[in-house]
SEZA-589441 format. One line per 2 residues: for each residue x, y, z of N, C-alpha, C, CB. Coordinates in nm, 4 decimals. Glycine has a CB too. Layout:
REM SEZA-589441
X:Y:Z:X:Y:Z:X:Y:Z:X:Y:Z; ...;
END
This chain:
REM SEZA-589441
-11.1929:-8.6264:24.8591:-11.3303:-8.5371:24.9425:-11.3928:-8.6064:24.9860:-11.4310:-8.4532:24.8784; -11.4482:-8.5865:25.0953:-11.5351:-8.6801:25.1583:-11.6596:-8.5639:25.1103:-11.5006:-8.7261:25.3467;
-11.7967:-8.6768:25.1430:-11.9209:-8.6213:25.1231:-11.9520:-8.4501:25.2304:-12.0292:-8.7635:25.1676; -11.8802:-8.5010:25.3901:-11.8816:-8.4135:25.4699:-11.7846:-8.2490:25.4654:-11.8560:-8.4978:25.5685;
-11.7021:-8.2871:25.3930:-11.6084:-8.1561:25.3325:-11.6576:-8.0988:25.2183:-11.4616:-8.1924:25.2911; -11.7297:-8.1768:25.1090:-11.8129:-8.1196:24.9852:-11.9144:-8.0131:25.0724:-11.9112:-8.2603:24.8856;
-11.9769:-8.0645:25.1526:-12.1122:-8.0234:25.2259:-12.0493:-7.8470:25.2658:-12.1572:-8.1538:25.4001; -11.9501:-7.8907:25.3595:-11.8742:-7.7495:25.4232:-11.8491:-7.6362:25.3379:-11.7324:-7.7775:25.4761;
-11.7417:-7.6893:25.2446:-11.7546:-7.5956:25.1624:-11.8390:-7.5415:25.0739:-11.6939:-7.6053:25.1215; -11.9501:-7.5814:25.0165:-12.0283:-7.5642:24.9943:-12.0891:-7.4584:25.0710:-12.0612:-7.6545:24.9825;
-12.1239:-7.4675:25.1992:-12.2096:-7.3787:25.3139:-12.1209:-7.2500:25.2849:-12.2053:-7.4426:25.5051; -11.9856:-7.2763:25.3397:-11.8792:-7.1433:25.3286:-11.9101:-7.0931:25.2093:-11.7129:-7.1708:25.3316;
-11.9376:-7.1653:25.1199:-11.8869:-7.0546:24.9902:-12.0355:-6.9620:24.9706:-11.8351:-7.1598:24.8039; -12.1644:-7.0717:24.9948:-12.3307:-6.9984:24.9769:-12.3147:-6.8941:25.1440:-12.5161:-7.1733:24.9842;
-12.2558:-6.8921:25.2151:-12.2480:-6.7943:25.3365:-12.1979:-6.6648:25.2567:-12.1337:-6.8479:25.4713; -12.0584:-6.6569:25.1877:-11.9851:-6.5816:25.1111:-12.0213:-6.4981:25.0376:-11.9289:-6.6315:25.0557;
-12.1133:-6.5825:24.9385:-12.2235:-6.5346:24.8175:-12.3546:-6.4463:24.8934:-12.2988:-6.6963:24.7280; -12.3512:-6.4924:25.0409:-12.4777:-6.4387:25.0467:-12.6193:-6.5002:25.0470:-12.4752:-6.3703:24.9602;
-12.6441:-6.6035:25.0164:-12.7868:-6.6841:24.9849:-12.7003:-6.8441:25.0753:-12.8428:-6.7028:24.7444; -12.8741:-6.9069:25.1206:-12.8462:-7.0005:25.1710:-12.8618:-7.1368:25.0593:-12.9229:-6.9937:25.2908;
-12.7741:-7.2392:25.0960:-12.7937:-7.3758:24.9559:-12.7587:-7.4600:25.0273:-12.6982:-7.3873:24.8003; -12.7538:-7.5964:24.9531:-12.6886:-7.6814:25.0149:-12.6123:-7.7997:24.8840:-12.8003:-7.7430:25.1280;
-12.5381:-7.8835:24.8986:-12.5263:-7.9398:24.7210:-12.6880:-8.0257:24.7034:-12.3491:-8.0940:24.6887; -12.7232:-8.0657:24.7843:-12.8843:-8.1538:24.7506:-12.9471:-8.0683:24.6457:-13.0124:-8.1639:24.9007;
-12.9603:-7.9209:24.7321:-13.0388:-7.8425:24.6342:-12.9762:-7.7927:24.5065:-13.0874:-7.7306:24.6990; -12.8919:-7.8175:24.5094:-12.8149:-7.7604:24.3635:-12.8573:-7.8997:24.2658:-12.5974:-7.7326:24.3819;
-12.8508:-8.0091:24.3044:-12.8823:-8.1397:24.1994:-13.0250:-8.1086:24.1408:-12.8868:-8.3074:24.2858; -13.1142:-8.0364:24.2280:-13.2561:-8.0432:24.1913:-13.2155:-7.8905:24.0681:-13.3963:-8.0191:24.3618;
-13.1223:-7.8270:24.0704:-13.1404:-7.7159:24.0284:-13.0627:-7.7786:23.8532:-13.0640:-7.5815:24.1430; -12.9647:-7.8375:23.9020:-12.9050:-7.9050:23.7821:-12.9898:-8.0036:23.6652:-12.8023:-7.9901:23.8450;
-13.0875:-8.0943:23.7886:-13.2132:-8.1803:23.6639:-13.2916:-8.0282:23.6089:-13.3803:-8.3280:23.7734; -13.3512:-7.9394:23.6607:-13.4156:-7.8760:23.5956:-13.3564:-7.7966:23.4791:-13.4714:-7.8167:23.6732;
-13.2227:-7.7346:23.4684:-13.1459:-7.6996:23.3918:-13.1784:-7.7576:23.2779:-13.0356:-7.7138:23.4292; -13.1069:-7.8606:23.2988:-13.0734:-7.9831:23.1714:-13.2365:-8.0285:23.1268:-12.9644:-8.1579:23.2485;
-13.3074:-8.0184:23.1957:-13.4791:-8.0628:23.1202:-13.5201:-7.9118:23.0358:-13.6427:-8.1033:23.2847; -13.4187:-7.7971:23.0317:-13.4705:-7.7141:22.9753:-13.4081:-7.6470:22.8274:-13.4843:-7.6380:23.0737;
-13.3252:-7.8002:22.7823:-13.2512:-7.7630:22.6749:-13.3500:-7.8273:22.5513:-13.0889:-7.8223:22.6870; -13.4406:-7.8678:22.5153:-13.4771:-8.0199:22.6572:-13.3657:-8.1616:22.6285:-13.7006:-8.1156:22.6245;
-13.3167:-8.1827:22.6831:-13.2681:-8.3123:22.7483:-13.3342:-8.4501:22.7574:-13.2503:-8.2837:22.8695; -13.3061:-8.5754:22.7045:-13.3780:-8.6815:22.7624:-13.4254:-8.7021:22.8830:-13.3255:-8.7652:22.7507;
-13.4752:-8.6680:22.9605:-13.4879:-8.7459:23.0333:-13.3691:-8.8565:23.1022:-13.5750:-8.7860:22.9753; -13.3814:-8.9576:23.0374:-13.2944:-9.0615:23.0519:-13.0916:-9.0322:23.1100:-13.3170:-9.1240:22.8911;
-13.1143:-8.9415:23.0525:-12.9562:-8.8663:23.0393:-12.9504:-8.8352:23.1708:-12.9295:-8.7188:22.9348; -13.0946:-8.7544:23.2504:-13.0618:-8.6677:23.3033:-13.0449:-8.7727:23.4685:-13.1682:-8.5352:23.2727;
-13.1139:-8.9102:23.4358:-13.1534:-8.9694:23.5253:-13.0044:-9.0487:23.5869:-13.2765:-9.0520:23.4733; -12.9365:-9.0646:23.4345:-12.8017:-9.1147:23.4343:-12.6768:-9.0372:23.4856:-12.7778:-9.1446:23.3090;
-12.6873:-8.8976:23.4479:-12.6218:-8.8161:23.5200:-12.6358:-8.7938:23.6899:-12.6484:-8.7112:23.4541; -12.7573:-8.7942:23.7409:-12.7422:-8.7936:23.8517:-12.7988:-8.9098:23.9626:-12.7784:-8.6842:23.8646;
-12.7224:-9.0310:23.8688:-12.6935:-9.1658:23.9185:-12.8233:-9.2811:23.9843:-12.5886:-9.1314:24.0325; -12.9187:-9.2084:23.9646:-13.1163:-9.2560:23.9840:-13.1472:-9.3788:23.9335:-13.2397:-9.1550:23.8895;
-13.1726:-9.5116:24.0058:-13.1417:-9.6099:23.9262:-13.3171:-9.6094:23.8943:-13.0479:-9.7531:23.9986; -13.4162:-9.5123:23.9724:-13.5519:-9.5409:23.9479:-13.6244:-9.3446:23.8637:-13.6318:-9.6072:24.1468;
-13.6452:-9.3617:23.7519:-13.6853:-9.2876:23.6789:-13.7703:-9.1600:23.7869:-13.7630:-9.3759:23.5721; -13.8693:-9.2288:23.8128:-13.9558:-9.1450:23.8945:-13.8685:-9.0535:24.0097:-14.0649:-9.2465:23.9674;
-13.7526:-9.1240:24.0442:-13.7158:-9.0086:24.1622:-13.6517:-8.9115:24.0313:-13.5749:-9.0676:24.3222; -13.5798:-8.9245:23.9316:-13.5564:-8.8419:23.8495:-13.6399:-8.7284:23.8721:-13.5632:-8.8931:23.7350;
-13.7826:-8.7332:23.8064:-13.8852:-8.6844:23.7931:-13.9122:-8.6006:23.8686:-13.9569:-8.7492:23.7871; -13.8831:-8.6192:24.0138:-13.8765:-8.5845:24.1426:-13.7798:-8.4545:24.1644:-13.8319:-8.7067:24.2186;
-13.7117:-8.4546:24.0891:-13.6035:-8.3955:24.1121:-13.6328:-8.2446:24.0413:-13.4816:-8.4841:24.0584; -13.6639:-8.2759:23.9025:-13.7249:-8.1399:23.7934:-13.8378:-8.0667:23.8433:-13.7844:-8.1917:23.6412;
-13.7860:-7.9579:23.8797:-13.9036:-7.8600:23.9016:-13.9894:-7.7576:23.8245:-13.8670:-7.7958:23.9770; -14.1178:-7.7096:23.8614:-14.1570:-7.6292:23.7053:-14.0780:-7.5389:23.7142:-14.3083:-7.5625:23.6694;
-14.0646:-7.4729:23.6035:-14.0487:-7.3328:23.5860:-14.1907:-7.3003:23.5128:-13.9064:-7.2921:23.4967; -14.2093:-7.1694:23.5813:-14.2936:-7.1010:23.4678:-14.2865:-7.0543:23.3551:-14.3313:-7.0273:23.4899;
-14.1912:-6.9855:23.3307:-14.1075:-6.9649:23.1882:-14.1450:-7.0652:23.1240:-13.9487:-6.9615:23.1863; -14.0714:-7.1456:23.1027:-14.0772:-7.2508:23.0383:-14.2487:-7.3080:23.0309:-13.9709:-7.3437:23.1089;
-14.3030:-7.3084:23.1444:-14.4568:-7.3683:23.1136:-14.5079:-7.2689:23.0654:-14.5512:-7.4219:23.2290; -14.5059:-7.1126:23.0244:-14.5850:-7.0721:22.9195:-14.4982:-7.0300:22.7901:-14.6720:-6.9592:22.9698;
-14.4182:-7.0593:22.8025:-14.3739:-7.0952:22.6811:-14.4121:-7.1726:22.5752:-14.2954:-7.1280:22.6974; -14.4046:-7.3107:22.6663:-14.5071:-7.4701:22.5781:-14.6653:-7.4442:22.5911:-14.4810:-7.6638:22.6833;
-14.7243:-7.3657:22.6777:-14.8588:-7.2652:22.6100:-14.8425:-7.1975:22.5215:-14.9189:-7.1688:22.6821; -14.7807:-7.1520:22.4982:-14.7477:-7.0030:22.3854:-14.7448:-7.0596:22.2580:-14.5827:-6.9103:22.4035;
-14.6872:-7.2005:22.2249:-14.6442:-7.2715:22.1423:-14.8414:-7.3302:22.0832:-14.5094:-7.3897:22.2238; -14.9495:-7.3272:22.1512:-15.0418:-7.3856:22.1485:-15.1377:-7.3016:22.0125:-15.0901:-7.3926:22.2984;
END
């Protein structure tokens, strides 16, 4: 399956369920969810296929609830 076919299918499913997204957006979500476990950032790097760890870190989004829980541990 080509990248264009995957993008088309993903967008079609997004339209059916009523939200706008993309496969690239999904990668950000996967990286963020993996770091909630917490997983090793290098494992996430390998799963996403990044050569540079700084690229992986850019995919991980701030989760307000996770930040709140961490602060509450202090």
